[in-house]
C-alpha positions as CSV (number, residue, x, y, z in Angstrom):
1,M,-25.5,23.2,-20.9
2,K,-28.4,24.9,-22.4
3,K,-31.4,22.6,-22.9
4,L,-32.1,22.3,-26.6
5,S,-35.7,22.8,-27.6
6,K,-37.9,20.1,-29.4
7,N,-37.8,22.4,-32.6
8,V,-33.9,22.2,-32.7
9,L,-33.7,18.5,-32.2
10,L,-36.4,18.0,-35.2
11,Q,-34.1,20.3,-37.4
12,V,-31.0,18.1,-36.6
13,L,-32.9,15.0,-37.6
14,D,-34.2,16.5,-40.6
15,C,-30.6,17.6,-41.6
16,A,-29.4,14.0,-41.2
17,P,-28.2,12.7,-44.7
18,N,-29.6,9.3,-44.0
19,G,-33.4,8.5,-43.8
20,M,-34.5,8.3,-40.4
21,L,-38.1,7.3,-39.1
22,I,-39.4,7.1,-35.6
23,V,-42.5,4.6,-35.1
24,H,-44.8,3.8,-32.4
25,A,-43.6,0.3,-30.8
26,R,-46.5,-0.6,-29.0
27,K,-49.0,0.1,-31.5
28,P,-50.4,-2.3,-34.3
29,G,-48.8,-1.6,-37.6
30,F,-45.9,0.2,-35.9
31,P,-47.3,3.9,-37.1
32,I,-44.9,6.6,-38.4
33,A,-44.5,9.3,-35.7
34,Y,-41.6,11.3,-37.7
35,A,-39.9,11.1,-40.8
36,N,-37.0,13.2,-42.0
37,A,-36.3,14.8,-45.6
38,A,-34.1,11.9,-46.9
39,I,-37.0,9.6,-46.1
40,E,-39.0,11.7,-48.4
41,V,-36.6,11.3,-51.3
42,S,-36.1,7.7,-51.0
43,S,-39.9,6.7,-50.5
44,G,-41.5,9.5,-52.6
45,Y,-43.9,10.3,-49.8
46,E,-44.3,13.8,-48.4
47,K,-44.2,14.0,-44.6
48,G,-47.8,14.7,-44.3
49,E,-48.4,11.4,-46.1
50,L,-46.0,9.4,-43.7
51,I,-47.1,10.6,-40.4
52,G,-49.8,8.2,-39.1
53,R,-49.0,5.7,-41.9
54,P,-48.3,2.2,-40.4
55,W,-44.7,1.0,-41.2
56,T,-46.2,-2.3,-42.3
57,K,-47.9,-0.4,-45.2
58,L,-44.3,0.4,-46.6
59,L,-43.5,-3.2,-47.0
60,D,-43.5,-4.6,-50.5
61,D,-44.7,-8.2,-51.3
62,Q,-45.6,-9.3,-47.8
63,D,-48.7,-11.5,-47.0
64,D,-48.2,-10.7,-43.3
65,P,-46.4,-7.5,-42.9
66,Q,-47.0,-7.4,-38.9
67,G,-45.7,-11.0,-38.6
68,F,-42.8,-10.3,-40.6
69,L,-41.7,-7.1,-38.8
70,E,-42.2,-9.0,-35.5
71,S,-40.0,-11.5,-36.8
72,Q,-37.4,-9.2,-37.8
73,L,-37.4,-7.4,-34.4
74,S,-37.2,-10.5,-32.3
75,G,-33.6,-9.9,-31.6
76,I,-34.3,-6.7,-29.8
77,H,-34.8,-7.0,-26.1
78,F,-37.8,-4.8,-25.3
79,D,-37.1,-5.0,-21.5
80,Q,-33.9,-3.6,-21.6
81,P,-31.7,-1.4,-23.8
82,S,-30.0,-3.1,-26.6
83,Q,-27.8,-2.3,-29.4
84,P,-29.2,-1.5,-32.8
85,Q,-30.5,-4.4,-34.8
86,R,-29.8,-4.5,-38.6
87,V,-32.7,-5.4,-40.7
88,E,-33.3,-5.6,-44.5
89,Q,-36.5,-4.9,-46.1
90,C,-38.1,-4.1,-49.6
91,W,-40.3,-1.1,-49.5
92,K,-42.8,-0.1,-52.1
93,T,-42.3,3.7,-53.0
94,K,-45.2,6.1,-53.8
95,S,-44.5,5.5,-57.4
96,G,-44.9,1.9,-57.1
97,R,-41.3,0.6,-57.5
98,S,-39.6,-1.7,-55.0
99,L,-36.7,-0.4,-52.9
100,S,-34.3,-2.5,-51.0
101,I,-33.2,-0.8,-47.9
102,M,-31.1,-1.7,-44.8
103,L,-32.1,-0.2,-41.5
104,H,-30.6,0.0,-38.1
105,V,-33.5,-0.4,-35.6
106,S,-32.9,1.0,-31.9
107,P,-35.5,1.2,-29.3
108,L,-36.3,4.5,-27.7
109,Y,-37.2,4.9,-24.0
110,D,-39.5,7.5,-22.3
111,R,-39.0,5.7,-19.0
112,P,-37.2,2.4,-18.1
113,G,-39.1,-0.5,-19.3
114,V,-40.8,-1.3,-22.7
115,P,-39.7,1.1,-25.5
116,D,-42.5,3.6,-26.7
117,Y,-40.8,4.2,-30.0
118,L,-38.3,2.7,-32.5
119,L,-35.6,4.6,-34.4
120,L,-35.3,3.4,-37.9
121,N,-31.9,4.8,-39.4
122,Q,-31.5,4.0,-43.2
123,S,-27.9,2.8,-43.7
124,A,-27.6,1.6,-47.3
125,S,-29.6,-0.2,-49.8
126,G,-29.1,-2.9,-52.4
127,S,-26.4,-5.7,-52.6
128,A,-23.2,-5.7,-51.0
129,E,-21.5,-4.8,-54.5
130,Q,-23.9,-1.9,-54.9
131,Q,-23.2,-0.6,-51.5
132,Q,-19.3,-0.5,-52.2
133,D,-20.0,1.2,-55.5
134,E,-22.3,3.8,-53.8
135,A,-19.7,4.4,-51.1
136,A,-16.9,5.1,-53.6
137,A,-18.8,8.4,-55.1
138,P,-21.7,10.5,-54.3
139,S,-24.9,9.0,-55.1
140,F,-27.6,10.8,-57.1
141,G,-30.0,10.7,-54.1
142,D,-27.0,12.5,-51.9
143,T,-27.0,15.3,-54.6
144,F,-30.7,15.5,-55.0
145,L,-31.2,15.4,-51.2
146,G,-29.0,18.6,-50.9
147,T,-30.5,20.2,-53.8
148,R,-33.9,19.6,-52.6
149,R,-33.1,21.0,-49.2
150,R,-31.9,24.2,-50.5
151,M,-35.0,24.7,-52.6
152,M,-37.3,23.7,-49.7
153,R,-35.5,26.5,-47.8
154,M,-36.2,29.0,-50.6
155,N,-39.7,27.8,-51.4
156,R,-41.3,27.9,-47.9
157,T,-40.3,31.4,-46.8
158,D,-42.2,34.4,-47.6
159,S,-39.6,36.8,-49.0
160,A,-41.2,40.0,-47.8
161,T,-41.8,39.0,-44.1
162,G,-39.1,36.1,-43.7
163,I,-41.8,33.9,-42.1
164,P,-42.9,30.5,-43.6
165,N,-45.2,30.8,-46.5
166,R,-48.5,29.1,-47.3
167,T,-46.8,26.2,-48.9
168,A,-44.9,25.5,-45.7
169,F,-48.2,26.2,-43.6
170,L,-50.2,23.5,-45.8
171,E,-47.4,21.1,-44.8
172,V,-47.4,21.6,-41.2
173,V,-51.3,21.5,-41.2
174,D,-51.5,18.1,-43.1
175,R,-48.7,16.7,-40.4
176,D,-50.4,18.2,-37.4
177,W,-53.9,16.8,-38.8
178,A,-52.4,13.3,-39.1
179,I,-51.1,13.6,-35.4
180,A,-54.4,14.9,-34.1
181,R,-56.4,12.4,-36.0
182,R,-54.1,9.6,-34.4
183,E,-54.2,11.0,-31.0
184,Q,-57.9,12.3,-31.3
185,C,-57.0,15.6,-29.9
186,P,-58.1,19.1,-31.0
187,L,-56.4,21.2,-33.7
188,S,-57.0,24.8,-34.2
189,V,-56.5,27.4,-37.2
190,I,-56.5,31.4,-36.8
191,L,-56.8,33.1,-40.1
192,F,-55.8,36.8,-39.9
193,Q,-56.7,39.4,-42.4
194,V,-55.1,42.8,-42.7
195,D,-58.1,45.2,-43.1
196,A,-58.1,47.5,-46.3
197,L,-54.6,46.6,-47.2
198,D,-55.1,47.4,-51.0
199,E,-56.0,51.0,-49.8
200,Y,-53.0,51.2,-47.5
201,S,-50.9,49.9,-50.3
202,A,-52.2,52.5,-52.8
203,S,-51.7,55.3,-50.4
204,F,-47.9,54.3,-49.5
205,G,-46.6,52.2,-51.9
206,R,-45.1,48.6,-51.9
207,H,-42.0,49.3,-49.6
208,A,-44.0,50.9,-46.9
209,T,-46.5,47.8,-47.2
210,D,-43.9,45.2,-47.0
211,S,-42.4,47.0,-43.9
212,T,-46.1,46.9,-42.3
213,M,-46.5,43.3,-43.1
214,R,-43.0,42.3,-41.5
215,K,-44.3,44.3,-38.4
216,I,-47.6,42.3,-38.3
217,A,-45.9,39.0,-39.1
218,H,-43.4,39.4,-36.0
219,A,-46.4,40.6,-33.8
220,I,-48.1,37.3,-34.7
221,T,-45.0,34.9,-34.5
222,G,-44.0,36.7,-31.2
223,S,-47.4,35.9,-29.6
224,L,-47.0,32.0,-30.1
225,R,-45.5,30.7,-26.8
226,R,-45.6,26.8,-27.4
227,H,-43.2,25.0,-29.6
228,G,-45.9,23.3,-31.5
229,D,-47.7,26.7,-32.5
230,F,-46.8,27.7,-36.0
231,G,-47.6,30.9,-38.0
232,A,-47.3,31.8,-41.7
233,R,-48.1,34.3,-44.3
234,Y,-51.1,32.7,-46.0
235,S,-51.8,34.9,-48.9
236,N,-51.4,38.7,-49.9
237,D,-53.4,40.1,-47.0
238,R,-53.6,37.0,-44.6
239,F,-51.5,35.2,-42.0
240,A,-52.5,31.9,-40.7
241,V,-51.7,30.0,-37.3
242,I,-52.1,26.4,-36.2
243,M,-52.1,25.3,-32.5
244,G,-52.6,21.8,-31.3
245,S,-54.3,20.5,-28.2
246,T,-56.2,24.0,-27.1
247,D,-59.7,24.5,-26.8
248,E,-61.5,27.5,-28.7
249,A,-61.4,29.8,-25.6
250,Q,-57.6,29.6,-25.5
251,V,-57.3,30.2,-29.2
252,T,-59.6,32.9,-29.2
253,S,-57.5,34.6,-26.4
254,V,-54.5,34.4,-28.5
255,A,-56.1,35.9,-31.5
256,E,-57.5,38.7,-29.6
257,H,-53.9,39.2,-28.1
258,V,-52.5,39.6,-31.6
259,V,-55.2,42.0,-32.9
260,S,-54.5,44.2,-29.9
261,K,-50.9,43.9,-30.5
262,V,-51.2,44.9,-34.1
263,R,-53.3,47.9,-33.2
264,S,-50.8,49.0,-30.7
265,L,-48.2,49.4,-33.5
266,A,-50.1,52.5,-34.4
267,V,-49.2,52.3,-38.1
268,H,-51.2,55.1,-39.7
269,H,-53.9,54.1,-42.3
270,P,-55.9,57.2,-43.5
271,K,-58.2,55.2,-45.8
272,S,-59.2,52.4,-43.1
273,T,-63.0,52.1,-42.7
274,T,-62.4,50.6,-39.2
275,D,-60.0,52.7,-37.4
276,R,-57.2,55.4,-38.1
277,F,-54.5,52.7,-37.7
278,V,-53.7,49.5,-39.5
279,T,-55.9,46.5,-37.8
280,I,-56.4,43.0,-38.6
281,S,-59.6,40.8,-38.0
282,Y,-59.6,37.0,-37.5
283,G,-61.5,33.7,-38.1
284,I,-61.0,30.5,-35.9
285,A,-61.9,27.0,-36.5
286,T,-61.2,24.2,-33.9
287,E,-61.6,20.4,-34.7
288,T,-60.9,16.9,-33.5
289,P,-60.4,15.2,-36.8
290,E,-62.6,12.4,-37.7
291,W,-60.8,9.5,-39.5
292,T,-62.7,10.1,-42.8
293,A,-62.2,13.9,-42.8
294,S,-59.6,16.0,-44.5
295,S,-57.5,18.9,-43.2
296,S,-59.2,21.2,-45.8
297,T,-62.4,21.2,-43.8
298,L,-60.5,23.0,-40.9
299,L,-59.4,25.5,-43.1
300,D,-62.7,26.1,-44.7
301,R,-64.2,26.6,-41.4
302,A,-61.7,29.2,-40.5
303,E,-62.3,30.9,-43.9
304,E,-66.2,30.7,-43.0
305,S,-65.5,32.3,-39.4
306,L,-63.4,35.1,-41.0
307,R,-66.1,36.1,-43.3
308,A,-68.8,36.0,-40.5
309,N,-66.5,38.2,-38.3
310,P,-66.3,41.6,-39.6
311,A,-63.3,43.8,-38.9
312,D,-64.8,46.2,-36.6
313,E,-66.1,43.3,-34.6
314,S,-62.9,41.7,-34.1
315,N,-61.2,44.8,-33.1
316,K,-64.0,45.7,-30.7
317,A,-63.8,42.2,-29.3
318,A,-60.1,42.7,-28.7
319,G,-60.4,46.4,-27.6
């Protein structure tokens, strides 16, 4: 049987109709490592806001949330595999309302011994009578979630190239920034700009431009070898890539490989000021996030690097 990749498994979790959280079992506050789309709907928080957020911060009206959670989890035997434990809680949503929620808590083990994570699987909410009513007919939440997922798929894909768009990219940046900040590991962004795209479009028209942008998009995404690397169309003439746990030399090597790959497509560009073919330039930023910093600082630094790295210099370095 073929081994499923991490990306496929995450998609499976995200498609689950019930809310699912994965939290760190050994860290104070039980910080959130993963949240699926159904949890976004019920809590009102986006994934980027949830990842890294302590589970204790979701609890409503608790003077000692850490102690409350530890007492609720006391029935789980952390030294051996156990059956899911059912716990009932009251969460405070992003809008400030209280949400009664029922969870099945299961320990997750990287290796035998004490679990590294806990899986929280939302089963139902409210009283027993409410649960019976909800079981009798599809809930508004179920309908909303299905519609939201369809909209998310449409709203996060660039129609011309078929790869993720700016909205999707910014969501991934926020998520990866939160993880990198928690783990204190480096995070890198590459911004690619297609040189003289307006002049190319004026010469050959929209359809030819879209075709060329698709070729460039595939050259970029095809150069990303690790599961965590993510590429997207960032704007009309720009693409962006985010990479985690890499140093600047490795990121530069990837960027120069992409520049060379696009140049080798040999797409004729009679009005280019840098080459007779379509070329791209790039800017790079690598940062280990500080706790008070925003992910926008990483993007701003990549923008500055792009402006400071002229097209002819980018292509000269790659050549």
